[in-house]
Structure formats: structure tokens, C-alpha cells
C-alpha positions in Angstrom: -33.7 -43.7 48.0 -29.9 -44.1 48.5 -27.4 -44.4 45.7 -26.8 -48.1 46.2 -30.6 -48.7 46.1 -30.9 -46.7 42.9 -28.0 -48.8 41.4 -29.7 -52.1 42.4 -33.0 -50.8 40.9 -31.1 -49.8 37.7 -29.6 -53.2 37.4 -32.9 -55.0 37.8 -34.7 -52.6 35.4 -32.1 -53.1 32.8 -32.3 -56.9 33.1 -36.1 -56.8 32.9 -36.5 -54.2 30.2 -33.8 -55.3 27.7 -35.5 -58.6 26.7 -38.9 -56.8 26.5 -37.5 -54.1 24.2 -35.7 -56.7 22.1 -38.9 -58.8 21.7 -41.0 -55.8 20.7 -38.3 -54.8 18.2 -38.4 -58.3 16.7 -42.1 -58.1 16.4 -42.4 -54.5 15.3 -39.6 -54.3 12.7 -41.1 -56.6 10.0 -44.5 -54.9 10.5 -43.0 -51.4 10.0 -40.5 -52.1 7.3 -39.8 -48.9 5.4 -41.3 -46.7 8.1 -39.2 -43.7 9.3 -37.7 -44.2 12.7 -40.0 -41.6 14.3 -43.1 -43.5 13.2 -41.6 -46.8 14.6 -40.8 -45.0 17.9 -44.4 -43.6 17.9 -45.6 -47.2 18.0 -42.9 -48.6 20.3 -42.8 -46.0 23.0 -46.4 -46.4 24.2 -46.1 -50.2 24.2 -42.9 -50.0 26.2 -44.2 -47.4 28.6 -47.3 -49.4 29.3 -45.4 -52.6 29.8 -42.8 -51.1 32.1 -45.4 -49.2 34.3 -48.0 -51.9 34.4 -45.9 -55.1 34.5 -42.2 -54.7 35.0 -42.1 -52.2 37.8 -44.8 -53.9 39.9 -43.1 -57.3 39.3 -39.7 -55.9 40.4 -41.1 -54.2 43.5 -43.0 -57.3 44.6 -40.1 -59.8 44.0 -37.0 -57.7 44.7 -38.2 -54.9 47.0 -36.0 -56.1 49.9 -32.9 -56.4 47.6 -33.5 -52.9 46.3 -33.8 -51.5 49.8 -30.7 -53.5 50.9 -32.5 -55.6 53.4 -32.7 -59.4 53.8 -35.8 -61.0 52.3 -38.6 -61.6 54.9 -38.9 -65.2 53.6 -35.2 -66.0 54.2 
């Protein structure tokens, strides 16, 4: 994968993951009030990993694969 492709993938991953992380934090923080950060992370990281691997990455690859590769979309 070339550098520009990696940069496009990085941009898309950031745009997709940021709102998911923010949503999880809004949900998790009140439920874990007073917990040490390592315990919160122990709950958050598996949730985020599963969401990214099972939902975000397949969605980005299916919808934006041509953009990441630097090709025009087949539907255009």
C-alpha cells in the first residue's frame, strides 16, 4: 500500500472511529464513575476493537476501497 493510500485510509479511519469512541465514552463514563482509568480502558478497548474490526473496517473497504486505492469508483 502506497503512502497516499495509507494517508487516505488514515483519514477515513479517523473520521469513522472518532464518533464511535466519543459515543462509547459518553455511555461508559457515567457507568464507570470512580473507576481507575485502567479499568475503564479494560472495558473500552475490547468494545472498540470489536467495533473497528467487525464494522468500521469492512464498511470503509466496501464503500471507499476505490478512493483508498486512488482509483475512480466503478459506479462513476
